[in-house]
C-alpha positions in Angstrom: -65.4 47.0 57.4 -62.7 45.9 59.8 -64.7 42.7 60.5 -64.9 42.0 56.8 -61.1 42.4 56.4 -60.5 40.0 59.3 -62.9 37.5 57.8 -61.1 37.8 54.4 -57.8 37.4 56.0 -59.0 34.4 58.0 -60.3 32.8 54.9 -57.1 33.5 53.0 -55.0 31.9 55.8 -57.4 28.9 55.9 -57.0 28.5 52.2 -53.2 28.6 52.4 -53.1 26.1 55.3 -55.7 24.0 53.5 -53.5 23.8 50.4 -50.5 22.9 52.5 -52.4 20.1 54.2 -53.6 18.9 50.9 -50.1 18.9 49.5 -48.9 16.9 52.6 -51.7 14.4 52.2 -51.1 14.0 48.5 -47.5 13.0 49.2 -48.3 10.4 51.9 -48.2 7.5 49.4 -44.9 8.6 48.1 -43.4 9.1 51.5 -44.6 5.6 52.6 -42.7 4.2 49.6 -39.6 6.1 50.6 -39.9 4.8 54.2 -40.4 1.2 53.0 -37.3 1.6 50.8 -35.3 2.6 53.8 -36.5 -0.5 55.7 -35.5 -2.6 52.7 -32.0 -1.2 52.6 -31.6 -1.7 56.4 -32.7 -5.4 55.9 -30.0 -5.8 53.2 -27.5 -4.2 55.5 -27.9 -6.9 58.1 -28.4 -9.9 55.8 -25.3 -12.0 55.9 -26.0 -13.2 52.3 -25.8 -9.7 50.9 -22.1 -9.1 51.5 -21.5 -8.7 47.7 -24.4 -6.3 47.4 -22.9 -4.1 50.2 -19.4 -4.2 48.7 -20.7 -3.2 45.2 -22.8 -0.4 46.7 -19.6 1.5 47.6 -18.8 1.9 43.9 -22.3 2.2 42.6 -23.3 5.2 40.5 -26.9 4.7 41.4 -29.4 2.4 43.1 -33.0 1.3 42.6 -34.9 0.0 45.6 -38.2 -1.8 45.1 -39.6 -2.7 48.6 -42.2 -5.1 47.3 -42.0 -6.7 43.9 -45.1 -9.0 43.6 -44.9 -12.1 41.5 -47.5 -14.7 40.8 -49.0 -16.9 38.1 -49.5 -20.3 36.6 -48.0 -20.9 33.1 -48.4 -17.1 32.4 -46.7 -15.1 35.0 -45.7 -11.5 35.8 -44.4 -9.2 38.4 -44.7 -5.6 39.4 -43.9 -3.0 42.0 -43.0 0.6 42.6 -39.7 1.9 44.0 -37.1 4.7 44.1 -34.1 5.6 42.0 -31.2 7.5 43.6 -27.8 8.7 42.3 -24.6 8.8 44.2 -22.2 11.8 44.3 -19.0 10.0 44.7 -17.0 13.1 45.5 -19.1 13.9 48.5 -20.1 10.3 49.3 -23.7 11.5 49.3 -27.0 10.3 47.8 -29.5 12.3 46.0 -33.2 12.6 46.9 -35.3 9.8 45.4 -36.9 9.8 41.9 -39.8 7.4 41.7 -40.1 4.4 39.3 -42.3 1.5 38.5 -41.0 -2.0 37.5 -42.9 -4.8 35.8 -42.5 -7.8 33.6 -44.4 -10.6 32.1 -43.3 -14.1 31.1 -44.6 -17.4 29.8 -43.2 -20.8 30.9 -43.5 -23.6 33.4 -44.0 -21.7 36.6 -46.2 -22.0 39.6 -46.4 -20.1 42.9 -46.5 -16.7 44.4 -43.8 -14.5 45.9 -43.1 -11.1 47.4 -39.6 -9.9 46.9 -37.5 -7.0 48.1 -35.3 -5.9 45.3 -32.2 -3.8 45.1 -30.6 -2.9 41.7 -27.1 -1.5 41.8 -26.2 0.7 38.8 -22.5 0.4 38.3 -21.8 2.3 35.0 -22.6 5.5 33.2 -24.3 3.5 30.5 -26.6 2.0 33.1 -27.4 5.4 34.6 -28.1 6.8 31.1 -30.4 3.9 30.4 -32.5 4.2 33.6 -32.8 8.0 33.2 -34.9 7.5 30.1 -38.6 7.5 30.6 -38.7 3.7 30.0 -35.9 1.0 29.9 -35.9 -2.8 29.5 -33.3 -4.5 31.7 -31.0 -6.6 29.6 -31.7 -4.6 26.5 -30.3 -1.1 26.8 -28.3 -2.1 29.9 -26.7 -5.5 30.8 -27.8 -7.0 34.1 -26.4 -9.7 36.3 -28.4 -11.4 39.1 -27.0 -11.8 42.6 -28.3 -14.1 45.5 -32.1 -14.3 45.7 -33.8 -15.7 48.8 -32.6 -17.0 52.2 -31.3 -20.3 50.7 -29.1 -18.7 48.0 -25.3 -19.1 48.2 -23.5 -15.8 49.0 -21.1 -16.5 46.1 -19.4 -13.9 43.9 -21.9 -12.4 41.6 -21.7 -13.7 38.0 -21.5 -11.5 35.0 -18.7 -9.3 36.1 -18.7 -6.0 34.2 -22.5 -5.8 34.0 -24.1 -2.4 34.0 -26.6 -3.3 36.7 -26.6 -6.0 39.4 -29.8 -7.3 40.9 -30.1 -8.6 44.5 -33.4 -9.9 46.0 -34.7 -11.2 49.3 -37.8 -13.4 48.8 -40.7 -14.6 50.8 -42.7 -17.4 49.1 -42.1 -19.9 46.3 -41.7 -19.0 42.7 -39.7 -20.3 39.7 -39.3 -19.2 36.1 -39.4 -15.4 36.3 -36.1 -13.5 35.8 -35.2 -9.9 36.3 -33.9 -9.6 32.8 -36.6 -8.3 30.5 -38.3 -6.3 33.2 -39.3 -2.8 32.3 -38.5 0.2 34.5 -40.5 3.4 33.9 -40.3 6.8 35.6 -43.3 7.8 37.7 -43.7 11.5 36.9 -46.9 11.7 38.9 -45.2 10.5 42.0 -42.3 13.0 41.5 -44.7 15.9 41.1 -46.7 14.9 44.2 -43.6 14.4 46.4 -41.8 17.6 45.4 -44.8 19.8 44.9 -44.1 20.6 41.2 -43.2 18.9 38.0 -39.6 17.7 38.1 -37.6 15.3 36.0 -35.4 12.5 37.2 -32.4 14.5 36.1 -33.6 17.5 38.2 -33.7 15.2 41.3 -30.7 13.0 40.7 -28.0 15.2 39.2 -29.0 18.8 39.4 -30.2 18.5 43.0 -32.7 21.3 42.2 -35.1 19.7 44.6 -34.2 18.2 48.0 -36.6 16.4 50.4 -35.4 16.3 54.0 -38.0 13.5 54.6 -35.8 11.2 52.5 -32.7 11.8 54.8 -33.3 8.5 56.6 -33.1 6.5 53.3 -29.9 8.4 52.3 -28.3 7.6 55.6 -29.3 3.9 55.3 -27.6 3.7 51.9 -24.4 5.2 53.3 -24.5 2.8 56.3 -25.0 -0.2 54.0 -22.0 0.8 51.9 -19.9 1.2 55.1 -21.0 -2.2 56.3 -19.6 -3.9 53.2 
């Protein structure tokens, strides 16, 4: 009888640890995206052409980081990638844990090439935050957007379109012409949020209620604070 109880207890513990391991494994893809986002922010922090991005970051209400936005096409083009959305508590100078998004667009025009781009979108207004908090938003539609320097050869001039809800900054590898950020669609990744936090949560839960916090994202939060300070 005692042996049976021990066996049952062992099986129960194995089941618990098995579920824990499965949960950790299921969040590996999301954590990798968070880590790549941190690396992207660190790259923008040391890029001499991103002075404006770092200066604007200090006053941003939120940020979207897409570590790899892939573009490619001939005549008909498109782009796509996943990233994280985070909100800033200005009173505490602290950043929320990440909520996951996907970004994509399609275009038709004279274009040729392929490109991988690191993209940072700075959300400067309440209108911009309200727009991206919806399940799906089109940049330039519900929220105005201005484009900052893109690529190593871009001039680090003052960003045009002052007063825009969102500013976009990109670092590019490759050659591509004809695709703009305006018109891109940003959509919440509810499946990634659930995997990462272990239960269904909304972007609002993560960004403003702070009802879930993930210590594994602390490195990304610190990178954003450092980037703002470097401006």
